[in-house]
NUSE-791121 format. One record per residue (C-alpha): residue number from 1; y, z, x. Coordinates in nm, 3 decimals. Layout:
BEGIN
num->NUM, v->Y, w->Z, u->X
...
***
This chain:
BEGIN
num->1, v->-0.124, w->2.074, u->1.589
num->2, v->-0.471, w->2.164, u->1.720
num->3, v->-0.527, w->2.535, u->1.652
num->4, v->-0.900, w->2.582, u->1.713
num->5, v->-1.189, w->2.398, u->1.876
num->6, v->-1.548, w->2.512, u->1.828
num->7, v->-1.827, w->2.349, u->2.029
num->8, v->-2.200, w->2.402, u->1.994
num->9, v->-2.470, w->2.258, u->2.223
num->10, v->-2.265, w->1.981, u->2.383
num->11, v->-2.411, w->1.900, u->2.731
num->12, v->-2.351, w->2.218, u->2.935
num->13, v->-2.160, w->2.403, u->2.663
num->14, v->-2.386, w->2.627, u->2.456
num->15, v->-2.124, w->2.792, u->2.235
num->16, v->-1.749, w->2.785, u->2.276
num->17, v->-1.457, w->2.881, u->2.051
num->18, v->-1.105, w->2.811, u->2.173
num->19, v->-0.776, w->2.896, u->2.004
num->20, v->-0.465, w->2.697, u->2.091
num->21, v->-0.096, w->2.763, u->2.034
num->22, v->0.226, w->2.565, u->2.045
num->23, v->0.384, w->2.470, u->2.375
num->24, v->0.214, w->2.372, u->2.699
num->25, v->-0.148, w->2.471, u->2.750
num->26, v->-0.314, w->2.402, u->3.087
num->27, v->-0.684, w->2.373, u->3.169
num->28, v->-0.798, w->2.423, u->3.525
num->29, v->-1.124, w->2.460, u->3.710
num->30, v->-1.315, w->2.332, u->4.005
num->31, v->-1.424, w->1.969, u->4.017
num->32, v->-1.739, w->1.921, u->3.812
num->33, v->-1.688, w->2.236, u->3.608
num->34, v->-1.697, w->2.043, u->3.282
num->35, v->-1.344, w->1.941, u->3.191
num->36, v->-1.466, w->1.595, u->3.090
num->37, v->-1.725, w->1.756, u->2.861
num->38, v->-1.445, w->1.934, u->2.677
num->39, v->-1.257, w->1.609, u->2.626
num->40, v->-1.577, w->1.429, u->2.521
num->41, v->-1.640, w->1.700, u->2.263
num->42, v->-1.288, w->1.661, u->2.125
num->43, v->-1.343, w->1.286, u->2.119
num->44, v->-1.631, w->1.331, u->1.876
num->45, v->-1.405, w->1.467, u->1.602
num->46, v->-1.162, w->1.183, u->1.672
num->47, v->-1.424, w->0.920, u->1.595
num->48, v->-1.561, w->0.837, u->1.940
num->49, v->-1.913, w->0.700, u->1.961
num->50, v->-2.179, w->0.969, u->1.914
num->51, v->-2.399, w->0.945, u->2.224
num->52, v->-2.727, w->1.136, u->2.202
num->53, v->-2.675, w->1.232, u->2.569
num->54, v->-2.406, w->1.473, u->2.449
num->55, v->-2.668, w->1.697, u->2.285
num->56, v->-2.760, w->1.990, u->2.508
num->57, v->-3.110, w->1.964, u->2.653
num->58, v->-3.371, w->2.130, u->2.432
num->59, v->-3.148, w->2.138, u->2.120
num->60, v->-3.188, w->1.938, u->1.800
num->61, v->-2.820, w->1.876, u->1.739
num->62, v->-2.470, w->1.927, u->1.874
num->63, v->-2.159, w->1.996, u->1.669
num->64, v->-1.785, w->2.008, u->1.725
num->65, v->-1.528, w->2.147, u->1.482
num->66, v->-1.152, w->2.104, u->1.526
num->67, v->-0.889, w->2.269, u->1.309
num->68, v->-0.538, w->2.127, u->1.276
num->69, v->-0.245, w->2.292, u->1.104
num->70, v->0.082, w->2.132, u->0.991
num->71, v->0.399, w->2.238, u->0.815
num->72, v->0.347, w->1.914, u->0.620
num->73, v->0.070, w->1.659, u->0.658
num->74, v->0.180, w->1.359, u->0.865
num->75, v->0.229, w->1.059, u->0.632
num->76, v->-0.046, w->0.858, u->0.805
num->77, v->-0.292, w->1.147, u->0.763
num->78, v->-0.196, w->1.202, u->0.398
num->79, v->-0.235, w->0.830, u->0.324
num->80, v->-0.577, w->0.807, u->0.491
num->81, v->-0.707, w->1.119, u->0.315
num->82, v->-0.572, w->0.997, u->-0.018
num->83, v->-0.751, w->0.665, u->0.024
num->84, v->-1.073, w->0.856, u->0.102
num->85, v->-1.013, w->1.087, u->-0.200
num->86, v->-1.016, w->1.398, u->0.017
num->87, v->-0.768, w->1.662, u->-0.097
num->88, v->-0.588, w->1.901, u->0.138
num->89, v->-0.378, w->2.166, u->-0.032
num->90, v->-0.030, w->2.243, u->0.111
num->91, v->-0.061, w->2.496, u->0.391
num->92, v->-0.437, w->2.442, u->0.416
num->93, v->-0.570, w->2.351, u->0.763
num->94, v->-0.731, w->2.014, u->0.824
num->95, v->-1.082, w->2.086, u->0.954
num->96, v->-1.286, w->1.802, u->1.103
num->97, v->-1.652, w->1.858, u->1.191
num->98, v->-1.892, w->1.618, u->1.361
num->99, v->-2.266, w->1.662, u->1.415
num->100, v->-2.482, w->1.459, u->1.653
num->101, v->-2.862, w->1.466, u->1.640
num->102, v->-3.073, w->1.443, u->1.953
num->103, v->-3.290, w->1.178, u->1.787
num->104, v->-2.988, w->0.967, u->1.694
num->105, v->-2.736, w->0.955, u->1.411
num->106, v->-2.433, w->1.162, u->1.333
num->107, v->-2.249, w->1.309, u->1.035
num->108, v->-1.879, w->1.376, u->0.986
num->109, v->-1.699, w->1.610, u->0.748
num->110, v->-1.333, w->1.661, u->0.664
num->111, v->-1.266, w->1.996, u->0.499
num->112, v->-1.639, w->2.019, u->0.426
num->113, v->-1.640, w->1.686, u->0.244
num->114, v->-1.856, w->1.405, u->0.387
num->115, v->-1.645, w->1.147, u->0.568
num->116, v->-1.699, w->0.825, u->0.758
num->117, v->-1.647, w->0.789, u->1.131
num->118, v->-1.401, w->0.511, u->1.044
num->119, v->-1.187, w->0.772, u->0.866
num->120, v->-1.192, w->0.994, u->1.177
num->121, v->-1.073, w->0.699, u->1.385
num->122, v->-0.798, w->0.633, u->1.132
num->123, v->-0.682, w->0.995, u->1.146
num->124, v->-0.706, w->1.024, u->1.526
num->125, v->-0.374, w->0.856, u->1.630
num->126, v->-0.175, w->1.103, u->1.421
num->127, v->-0.373, w->1.404, u->1.545
num->128, v->-0.430, w->1.368, u->1.921
num->129, v->-0.281, w->1.137, u->2.180
num->130, v->-0.484, w->1.130, u->2.501
num->131, v->-0.353, w->0.996, u->2.831
num->132, v->-0.584, w->0.985, u->3.127
num->133, v->-0.705, w->0.790, u->3.424
num->134, v->-0.849, w->0.511, u->3.210
num->135, v->-0.608, w->0.518, u->2.918
num->136, v->-0.633, w->0.195, u->2.719
num->137, v->-0.458, w->0.320, u->2.407
num->138, v->-0.134, w->0.502, u->2.332
num->139, v->0.158, w->0.392, u->2.545
num->140, v->-0.053, w->0.148, u->2.744
num->141, v->-0.145, w->-0.059, u->2.439
num->142, v->0.128, w->-0.322, u->2.377
num->143, v->0.054, w->-0.320, u->2.005
num->144, v->0.232, w->0.014, u->1.974
num->145, v->0.532, w->-0.061, u->2.196
num->146, v->0.748, w->-0.211, u->1.923
num->147, v->0.692, w->0.091, u->1.699
num->148, v->0.789, w->0.328, u->1.982
num->149, v->1.103, w->0.130, u->2.059
num->150, v->1.198, w->0.119, u->1.690
num->151, v->1.177, w->0.497, u->1.667
num->152, v->1.388, w->0.532, u->1.979
num->153, v->1.643, w->0.269, u->1.873
num->154, v->1.663, w->0.374, u->1.508
num->155, v->1.569, w->0.027, u->1.384
num->156, v->1.579, w->-0.017, u->1.006
num->157, v->1.209, w->-0.097, u->0.986
num->158, v->1.183, w->-0.020, u->0.613
num->159, v->1.464, w->-0.263, u->0.529
num->160, v->1.305, w->-0.528, u->0.747
num->161, v->0.968, w->-0.486, u->0.574
num->162, v->1.134, w->-0.510, u->0.230
num->163, v->1.317, w->-0.828, u->0.327
num->164, v->0.996, w->-0.981, u->0.460
num->165, v->0.809, w->-0.887, u->0.142
num->166, v->1.076, w->-1.041, u->-0.081
num->167, v->1.076, w->-1.363, u->0.121
num->168, v->0.696, w->-1.379, u->0.121
num->169, v->0.685, w->-1.330, u->-0.256
num->170, v->0.954, w->-1.596, u->-0.311
num->171, v->0.760, w->-1.843, u->-0.095
num->172, v->0.438, w->-1.761, u->-0.281
num->173, v->0.603, w->-1.829, u->-0.618
num->174, v->0.744, w->-2.157, u->-0.487
num->175, v->0.409, w->-2.266, u->-0.344
num->176, v->0.232, w->-2.183, u->-0.669
num->177, v->0.485, w->-2.382, u->-0.871
num->178, v->0.460, w->-2.678, u->-0.633
num->179, v->0.082, w->-2.676, u->-0.655
num->180, v->0.098, w->-2.666, u->-1.033
num->181, v->0.343, w->-2.955, u->-1.055
num->182, v->0.155, w->-3.164, u->-0.798
num->183, v->-0.172, w->-3.105, u->-0.978
num->184, v->-0.011, w->-3.193, u->-1.308
num->185, v->0.137, w->-3.511, u->-1.161
num->186, v->-0.202, w->-3.611, u->-1.025
num->187, v->-0.347, w->-3.562, u->-1.373
num->188, v->-0.051, w->-3.706, u->-1.563
num->189, v->-0.199, w->-4.046, u->-1.655
num->190, v->-0.526, w->-3.889, u->-1.755
num->191, v->-0.345, w->-3.623, u->-1.957
num->192, v->-0.148, w->-3.889, u->-2.144
num->193, v->-0.463, w->-4.081, u->-2.230
num->194, v->-0.653, w->-3.770, u->-2.342
num->195, v->-0.360, w->-3.645, u->-2.545
num->196, v->-0.327, w->-3.985, u->-2.716
num->197, v->-0.694, w->-3.971, u->-2.811
num->198, v->-0.666, w->-3.619, u->-2.951
num->199, v->-0.341, w->-3.698, u->-3.131
num->200, v->-0.508, w->-3.994, u->-3.299
num->201, v->-0.809, w->-3.780, u->-3.388
num->202, v->-0.592, w->-3.494, u->-3.524
num->203, v->-0.866, w->-3.228, u->-3.513
num->204, v->-0.819, w->-2.929, u->-3.744
num->205, v->-0.942, w->-2.575, u->-3.700
num->206, v->-1.259, w->-2.515, u->-3.906
num->207, v->-1.296, w->-2.887, u->-3.980
num->208, v->-1.643, w->-2.914, u->-3.827
num->209, v->-1.787, w->-2.644, u->-4.052
num->210, v->-1.632, w->-2.800, u->-4.365
num->211, v->-1.759, w->-3.148, u->-4.282
num->212, v->-2.107, w->-3.022, u->-4.191
num->213, v->-2.130, w->-2.834, u->-4.522
num->214, v->-2.016, w->-3.134, u->-4.727
num->215, v->-2.256, w->-3.367, u->-4.545
num->216, v->-2.544, w->-3.125, u->-4.603
num->217, v->-2.466, w->-3.111, u->-4.977
num->218, v->-2.450, w->-3.489, u->-5.003
num->219, v->-2.778, w->-3.526, u->-4.813
num->220, v->-2.940, w->-3.281, u->-5.056
num->221, v->-2.796, w->-3.474, u->-5.349
num->222, v->-2.954, w->-3.791, u->-5.216
num->223, v->-3.294, w->-3.623, u->-5.201
num->224, v->-3.258, w->-3.463, u->-5.549
num->225, v->-3.103, w->-3.763, u->-5.720
num->226, v->-3.411, w->-3.862, u->-5.925
num->227, v->-3.489, w->-3.505, u->-6.030
num->228, v->-3.131, w->-3.444, u->-6.140
num->229, v->-3.124, w->-3.767, u->-6.339
num->230, v->-3.446, w->-3.677, u->-6.519
num->231, v->-3.325, w->-3.326, u->-6.594
num->232, v->-2.996, w->-3.452, u->-6.733
num->233, v->-3.192, w->-3.698, u->-6.956
num->234, v->-3.406, w->-3.412, u->-7.086
num->235, v->-3.103, w->-3.198, u->-7.168
num->236, v->-2.899, w->-3.472, u->-7.331
num->237, v->-2.948, w->-3.640, u->-7.674
num->238, v->-3.050, w->-3.530, u->-8.024
num->239, v->-3.410, w->-3.470, u->-7.929
num->240, v->-3.340, w->-3.257, u->-7.624
num->241, v->-3.493, w->-2.907, u->-7.596
num->242, v->-3.151, w->-2.744, u->-7.644
num->243, v->-3.084, w->-2.949, u->-7.962
num->244, v->-3.424, w->-2.853, u->-8.099
num->245, v->-3.355, w->-2.486, u->-8.029
num->246, v->-3.025, w->-2.506, u->-8.211
num->247, v->-3.189, w->-2.675, u->-8.519
num->248, v->-3.459, w->-2.406, u->-8.522
num->249, v->-3.198, w->-2.133, u->-8.503
num->250, v->-3.004, w->-2.275, u->-8.801
num->251, v->-3.320, w->-2.291, u->-9.014
num->252, v->-3.430, w->-1.941, u->-8.916
num->253, v->-3.085, w->-1.809, u->-8.995
num->254, v->-3.131, w->-1.907, u->-9.363
num->255, v->-3.447, w->-1.697, u->-9.405
num->256, v->-3.399, w->-1.421, u->-9.143
num->257, v->-3.289, w->-1.164, u->-9.398
num->258, v->-3.620, w->-1.193, u->-9.582
num->259, v->-3.803, w->-0.983, u->-9.323
num->260, v->-3.708, w->-0.767, u->-9.021
num->261, v->-3.934, w->-0.960, u->-8.788
num->262, v->-3.757, w->-1.282, u->-8.886
num->263, v->-3.424, w->-1.119, u->-8.794
num->264, v->-3.563, w->-1.017, u->-8.457
num->265, v->-3.698, w->-1.367, u->-8.402
num->266, v->-3.350, w->-1.506, u->-8.481
num->267, v->-3.187, w->-1.273, u->-8.226
num->268, v->-3.434, w->-1.382, u->-7.958
num->269, v->-3.377, w->-1.747, u->-8.048
num->270, v->-2.994, w->-1.700, u->-8.023
num->271, v->-3.037, w->-1.555, u->-7.674
num->272, v->-3.252, w->-1.851, u->-7.575
num->273, v->-2.983, w->-2.092, u->-7.701
num->274, v->-2.718, w->-1.908, u->-7.497
num->275, v->-2.932, w->-1.906, u->-7.178
num->276, v->-3.023, w->-2.271, u->-7.226
num->277, v->-2.653, w->-2.354, u->-7.263
num->278, v->-2.573, w->-2.177, u->-6.938
num->279, v->-2.857, w->-2.365, u->-6.766
num->280, v->-2.710, w->-2.692, u->-6.898
num->281, v->-2.367, w->-2.602, u->-6.756
num->282, v->-2.510, w->-2.512, u->-6.414
num->283, v->-2.715, w->-2.831, u->-6.401
num->284, v->-2.399, w->-3.028, u->-6.470
num->285, v->-2.208, w->-2.840, u->-6.198
num->286, v->-2.493, w->-2.886, u->-5.950
num->287, v->-2.509, w->-3.256, u->-6.026
num->288, v->-2.135, w->-3.283, u->-5.964
num->289, v->-2.157, w->-3.085, u->-5.636
num->290, v->-2.457, w->-3.277, u->-5.513
num->291, v->-2.328, w->-3.613, u->-5.613
num->292, v->-2.457, w->-3.874, u->-5.373
num->293, v->-2.171, w->-4.097, u->-5.254
num->294, v->-2.303, w->-4.313, u->-4.966
num->295, v->-1.951, w->-4.404, u->-4.850
num->296, v->-1.832, w->-4.040, u->-4.846
num->297, v->-2.146, w->-3.938, u->-4.657
num->298, v->-2.089, w->-4.211, u->-4.400
num->299, v->-1.725, w->-4.107, u->-4.356
num->300, v->-1.823, w->-3.740, u->-4.302
num->301, v->-2.091, w->-3.831, u->-4.050
num->302, v->-1.855, w->-4.063, u->-3.861
num->303, v->-1.586, w->-3.794, u->-3.847
num->304, v->-1.834, w->-3.535, u->-3.723
num->305, v->-1.958, w->-3.773, u->-3.454
num->306, v->-1.602, w->-3.838, u->-3.332
num->307, v->-1.512, w->-3.469, u->-3.322
num->308, v->-1.829, w->-3.366, u->-3.141
num->309, v->-1.800, w->-3.653, u->-2.894
num->310, v->-1.446, w->-3.540, u->-2.807
num->311, v->-1.566, w->-3.181, u->-2.764
num->312, v->-1.845, w->-3.293, u->-2.529
num->313, v->-1.599, w->-3.502, u->-2.332
num->314, v->-1.368, w->-3.207, u->-2.277
num->315, v->-1.651, w->-2.953, u->-2.245
num->316, v->-1.533, w->-2.729, u->-2.524
num->317, v->-1.614, w->-2.640, u->-2.884
num->318, v->-1.489, w->-2.862, u->-3.166
num->319, v->-1.272, w->-2.582, u->-3.299
num->320, v->-1.104, w->-2.558, u->-2.953
num->321, v->-0.977, w->-2.918, u->-2.965
num->322, v->-0.645, w->-2.834, u->-3.139
num->323, v->-0.566, w->-2.570, u->-2.873
num->324, v->-0.668, w->-2.815, u->-2.601
num->325, v->-0.422, w->-3.070, u->-2.735
num->326, v->-0.143, w->-2.810, u->-2.731
num->327, v->-0.234, w->-2.715, u->-2.371
num->328, v->-0.219, w->-3.078, u->-2.262
num->329, v->0.119, w->-3.114, u->-2.425
num->330, v->0.243, w->-2.802, u->-2.244
num->331, v->0.120, w->-2.936, u->-1.909
num->332, v->0.301, w->-3.263, u->-1.966
num->333, v->0.614, w->-3.072, u->-2.063
num->334, v->0.577, w->-2.869, u->-1.741
num->335, v->0.581, w->-3.192, u->-1.541
num->336, v->0.901, w->-3.295, u->-1.708
num->337, v->1.065, w->-2.955, u->-1.654
num->338, v->0.899, w->-2.883, u->-1.321
num->339, v->1.172, w->-3.034, u->-1.105
num->340, v->1.435, w->-2.799, u->-1.242
num->341, v->1.206, w->-2.497, u->-1.192
num->342, v->1.124, w->-2.606, u->-0.838
num->343, v->1.492, w->-2.638, u->-0.755
num->344, v->1.554, w->-2.280, u->-0.872
num->345, v->1.253, w->-2.143, u->-0.682
num->346, v->1.349, w->-2.331, u->-0.365
num->347, v->1.699, w->-2.185, u->-0.384
num->348, v->1.555, w->-1.834, u->-0.430
num->349, v->1.318, w->-1.877, u->-0.134
num->350, v->1.601, w->-2.007, u->0.083
num->351, v->1.817, w->-1.710, u->-0.011
num->352, v->1.531, w->-1.465, u->0.061
num->353, v->1.469, w->-1.628, u->0.400
num->354, v->1.837, w->-1.597, u->0.491
num->355, v->1.833, w->-1.228, u->0.394
num->356, v->1.521, w->-1.170, u->0.605
num->357, v->1.668, w->-1.354, u->0.905
num->358, v->1.986, w->-1.148, u->0.885
num->359, v->1.785, w->-0.825, u->0.866
num->360, v->1.559, w->-0.935, u->1.152
num->361, v->1.857, w->-1.027, u->1.368
num->362, v->2.002, w->-0.681, u->1.312
num->363, v->1.664, w->-0.533, u->1.409
num->364, v->1.656, w->-0.752, u->1.721
num->365, v->2.003, w->-0.638, u->1.821
num->366, v->1.904, w->-0.273, u->1.769
num->367, v->1.590, w->-0.323, u->1.979
num->368, v->1.777, w->-0.493, u->2.263
num->369, v->2.035, w->-0.212, u->2.270
num->370, v->1.762, w->0.051, u->2.246
num->371, v->1.565, w->-0.120, u->2.524
num->372, v->1.864, w->-0.096, u->2.759
num->373, v->1.902, w->0.275, u->2.689
num->374, v->1.527, w->0.334, u->2.724
num->375, v->1.511, w->0.146, u->3.055
num->376, v->1.790, w->0.364, u->3.192
num->377, v->1.627, w->0.683, u->3.066
num->378, v->1.290, w->0.594, u->3.220
num->379, v->1.454, w->0.492, u->3.548
num->380, v->1.607, w->0.839, u->3.573
num->381, v->1.259, w->0.992, u->3.545
num->382, v->1.081, w->0.772, u->3.802
num->383, v->1.224, w->0.901, u->4.131
num->384, v->1.135, w->1.270, u->4.078
num->385, v->0.780, w->1.155, u->3.997
num->386, v->0.751, w->0.973, u->4.332
num->387, v->0.790, w->0.636, u->4.167
num->388, v->1.134, w->0.563, u->4.313
num->389, v->1.033, w->0.212, u->4.428
num->390, v->0.916, w->0.120, u->4.080
num->391, v->1.118, w->-0.045, u->3.806
num->392, v->1.066, w->-0.032, u->3.431
num->393, v->1.171, w->-0.288, u->3.174
num->394, v->1.136, w->-0.312, u->2.800
num->395, v->1.089, w->-0.679, u->2.717
num->396, v->1.207, w->-0.782, u->2.370
num->397, v->1.089, w->-1.141, u->2.330
num->398, v->1.176, w->-1.372, u->2.036
num->399, v->0.880, w->-1.521, u->1.852
num->400, v->0.842, w->-1.870, u->1.704
num->401, v->0.889, w->-1.880, u->1.328
num->402, v->0.517, w->-1.915, u->1.255
num->403, v->0.469, w->-1.570, u->1.410
num->404, v->0.748, w->-1.392, u->1.224
num->405, v->0.632, w->-1.104, u->1.010
num->406, v->0.715, w->-0.772, u->0.849
num->407, v->0.798, w->-0.630, u->1.194
num->408, v->1.057, w->-0.898, u->1.262
num->409, v->1.112, w->-1.204, u->1.477
num->410, v->1.033, w->-1.055, u->1.817
num->411, v->0.771, w->-0.868, u->2.012
num->412, v->0.808, w->-0.572, u->2.246
num->413, v->0.618, w->-0.480, u->2.560
num->414, v->0.672, w->-0.221, u->2.832
num->415, v->0.658, w->-0.381, u->3.178
num->416, v->0.670, w->-0.235, u->3.529
num->417, v->0.710, w->-0.345, u->3.886
num->418, v->0.576, w->-0.096, u->4.137
num->419, v->0.714, w->-0.256, u->4.453
num->420, v->1.051, w->-0.410, u->4.542
num->421, v->1.051, w->-0.782, u->4.473
num->422, v->0.726, w->-0.773, u->4.276
num->423, v->0.708, w->-0.937, u->3.935
num->424, v->0.708, w->-0.730, u->3.620
num->425, v->0.370, w->-0.700, u->3.445
num->426, v->0.202, w->-0.487, u->3.177
num->427, v->0.146, w->-0.118, u->3.256
num->428, v->-0.232, w->-0.130, u->3.265
num->429, v->-0.244, w->-0.431, u->3.499
num->430, v->-0.010, w->-0.297, u->3.767
num->431, v->-0.030, w->0.081, u->3.788
num->432, v->-0.310, w->0.275, u->3.953
num->433, v->-0.460, w->0.571, u->3.771
num->434, v->-0.218, w->0.828, u->3.911
num->435, v->0.082, w->0.598, u->3.878
num->436, v->-0.013, w->0.508, u->3.523
num->437, v->-0.024, w->0.871, u->3.414
num->438, v->0.315, w->0.937, u->3.572
num->439, v->0.465, w->0.628, u->3.412
num->440, v->0.335, w->0.749, u->3.077
num->441, v->0.487, w->1.091, u->3.136
num->442, v->0.821, w->0.933, u->3.226
num->443, v->0.805, w->0.725, u->2.910
num->444, v->0.711, w->1.021, u->2.691
num->445, v->0.998, w->1.229, u->2.829
num->446, v->1.245, w->0.942, u->2.791
num->447, v->1.132, w->0.863, u->2.439
num->448, v->1.118, w->1.226, u->2.328
num->449, v->0.905, w->1.069, u->2.057
num->450, v->0.903, w->1.216, u->1.711
num->451, v->0.646, w->1.111, u->1.460
num->452, v->0.369, w->1.057, u->1.713
num->453, v->0.048, w->1.255, u->1.747
num->454, v->0.054, w->1.626, u->1.666
num->455, v->-0.114, w->1.709, u->1.998
num->456, v->-0.070, w->1.530, u->2.332
num->457, v->-0.327, w->1.563, u->2.611
num->458, v->-0.272, w->1.457, u->2.973
num->459, v->-0.590, w->1.438, u->3.178
num->460, v->-0.526, w->1.495, u->3.553
num->461, v->-0.180, w->1.338, u->3.545
num->462, v->-0.112, w->1.504, u->3.883
num->463, v->-0.402, w->1.338, u->4.066
num->464, v->-0.301, w->1.239, u->4.418
num->465, v->0.037, w->1.416, u->4.424
num->466, v->0.155, w->1.758, u->4.531
num->467, v->0.456, w->1.964, u->4.626
num->468, v->0.783, w->1.856, u->4.472
num->469, v->0.625, w->1.576, u->4.270
num->470, v->0.373, w->1.813, u->4.113
num->471, v->0.656, w->2.054, u->4.038
num->472, v->0.853, w->1.772, u->3.873
num->473, v->0.546, w->1.680, u->3.666
num->474, v->0.505, w->2.041, u->3.555
num->475, v->0.871, w->2.071, u->3.461
num->476, v->0.858, w->1.751, u->3.253
num->477, v->0.534, w->1.851, u->3.083
num->478, v->0.692, w->2.180, u->2.980
num->479, v->1.003, w->2.001, u->2.855
num->480, v->0.794, w->1.750, u->2.663
num->481, v->0.585, w->2.029, u->2.510
num->482, v->0.902, w->2.199, u->2.388
num->483, v->1.008, w->1.875, u->2.220
num->484, v->0.674, w->1.767, u->2.079
num->485, v->0.532, w->2.105, u->1.979
num->486, v->0.197, w->2.105, u->2.156
num->487, v->0.080, w->1.954, u->2.483
num->488, v->-0.242, w->2.019, u->2.675
num->489, v->-0.283, w->1.924, u->3.041
num->490, v->-0.601, w->1.914, u->3.246
num->491, v->-0.470, w->1.972, u->3.599
num->492, v->-0.561, w->2.043, u->3.960
num->493, v->-0.203, w->2.125, u->4.052
num->494, v->-0.091, w->2.489, u->4.080
num->495, v->0.268, w->2.379, u->4.017
num->496, v->0.165, w->2.227, u->3.684
num->497, v->-0.065, w->2.518, u->3.595
num->498, v->0.218, w->2.766, u->3.649
num->499, v->0.420, w->2.595, u->3.376
num->500, v->0.164, w->2.658, u->3.104
num->501, v->0.227, w->2.895, u->2.819
num->502, v->-0.152, w->2.928, u->2.786
num->503, v->-0.394, w->2.893, u->3.076
num->504, v->-0.764, w->2.815, u->3.021
num->505, v->-1.021, w->2.834, u->3.301
num->506, v->-1.318, w->2.598, u->3.284
num->507, v->-1.611, w->2.729, u->3.488
num->508, v->-1.973, w->2.631, u->3.541
num->509, v->-2.245, w->2.886, u->3.618
num->510, v->-2.618, w->2.851, u->3.683
num->511, v->-2.898, w->3.096, u->3.612
num->512, v->-3.229, w->2.964, u->3.737
num->513, v->-3.266, w->2.617, u->3.592
num->514, v->-3.006, w->2.672, u->3.318
num->515, v->-2.646, w->2.563, u->3.378
num->516, v->-2.367, w->2.645, u->3.136
num->517, v->-1.998, w->2.563, u->3.112
num->518, v->-1.760, w->2.822, u->2.976
num->519, v->-1.386, w->2.823, u->2.900
num->520, v->-1.180, w->3.142, u->2.890
num->521, v->-0.815, w->3.212, u->2.815
num->522, v->-0.666, w->3.390, u->3.119
num->523, v->-0.439, w->3.691, u->3.105
num->524, v->-0.155, w->3.724, u->3.355
num->525, v->-0.362, w->3.881, u->3.632
num->526, v->-0.649, w->3.633, u->3.598
num->527, v->-0.401, w->3.352, u->3.582
num->528, v->-0.238, w->3.466, u->3.908
num->529, v->-0.581, w->3.470, u->4.072
num->530, v->-0.670, w->3.119, u->3.945
num->531, v->-0.341, w->2.970, u->4.066
num->532, v->-0.396, w->3.140, u->4.403
num->533, v->-0.741, w->2.980, u->4.420
num->534, v->-0.588, w->2.642, u->4.345
num->535, v->-0.343, w->2.698, u->4.630
num->536, v->-0.587, w->2.823, u->4.895
num->537, v->-0.926, w->2.678, u->4.802
num->538, v->-1.255, w->2.873, u->4.815
num->539, v->-1.112, w->3.188, u->4.978
num->540, v->-0.813, w->3.340, u->4.806
num->541, v->-0.568, w->3.483, u->5.062
num->542, v->-0.286, w->3.731, u->5.015
num->543, v->-0.043, w->3.453, u->5.101
num->544, v->-0.188, w->3.242, u->4.823
num->545, v->-0.147, w->3.526, u->4.576
num->546, v->0.211, w->3.576, u->4.685
num->547, v->0.278, w->3.205, u->4.641
num->548, v->0.115, w->3.217, u->4.299
num->549, v->0.350, w->3.500, u->4.201
num->550, v->0.649, w->3.294, u->4.312
num->551, v->0.533, w->2.995, u->4.110
num->552, v->0.482, w->3.206, u->3.798
num->553, v->0.817, w->3.381, u->3.842
num->554, v->0.990, w->3.049, u->3.895
num->555, v->0.909, w->2.931, u->3.547
***
């Protein structure tokens, strides 16, 4: 609930700090005292548009801070704060602050952490529910009527949402499988032709690199053919350099022991023979590796051309061709087995649809039964609020299948008829300002809504009524406040003001050219005087004070 509101430099309010408690709080004051300014200031922290006209004349900025306390954060608030990564510890108040600059622009903070205005708007419905002369949200907005009826009727909304989700997922799986099979069928002939080509080609992983290496070696062999032939001629035969070295070594071996230098010469010559032998072996191996076979070279080049042409055709690497062939085979297999899979998915989707329809029909029945009870409960509240000629109806209307959703197969709207014989129509289109506020009060009392906003505000709900009707409004506001926890009412009715657990007086005072609005919490004596003023007007009479006492004692 709203526990504190601090306002700085908003229009006529220079500085104001208000503390609020549970129950019914009433705000009174003469016309033009500034009640609308107070509501505009509260609207800032709820995400309303930041008008620069709200900044007090001569000031650079205006600010409003609202503090809310909860036994446990409402789920909608916790979810929104979690999404925004703003932490609120258990038992810690939720403090929202909004600043507006006179030269334009605004800033918002939630528990001293920067926040977007969109976040404030998202939090607002769970924090404050405002009903006034031009209410276009809350109970007037048809988009929320089904939710209100579901709470009242005890509809299994969670089960309905689960059933819808399961059906939607089953349909999505079926659609995906159908698309895959249809696409595969469209490509079937082309797949068969491509797969036949690849099967005939039989590409192997790493084949391109092996072929390219072999071709390169053969091309080198072609270029080196003459040199290799000449070298082999030099190294072969009895007059080759290696043969001459070996003859020299044998002759030197016979005389090497005659002198140390001859022995050293023999050792060097032996090493030369060994090295020359190794060179001969390597030349032979190189000649074998670089053998120039024109037919083998042609075969390698043809194979490389075929592989690379296939890769270009399928826009992939040569080494990816084997995997591509396996993928094509799998797609063709999917076409063959697709019918059986589709049959299973269609059966699952049909079963999920039947489960959703059954759940939605139960929800529809609960809504229809709840609507009958709600209509009767609202009807009982209309006469005391001077709406005895009016009729209220909760319309639960089936929707065509294309509009079914997680909320079910029907839509809900609150309708009224204000005159006998008149057609039923939406609340906002039929009721005048005063009637609309009283209809909303009747609805709120009948619904005894739990899970709505933490704080409910009625702005001049008693406009245009008095006497017994005002007394009935006050009694119902007090009853609703006891059920909901906290309710604030801006009122001109002494009967309503007398019902408040807290009474705030909004007053405007001028000093020279400076005008200020102030709000004070009244004690019992000041409250008696304010209610007497509301009863008598400008001059408070003893009779008015006596009547004020009776009103206060009566509650």
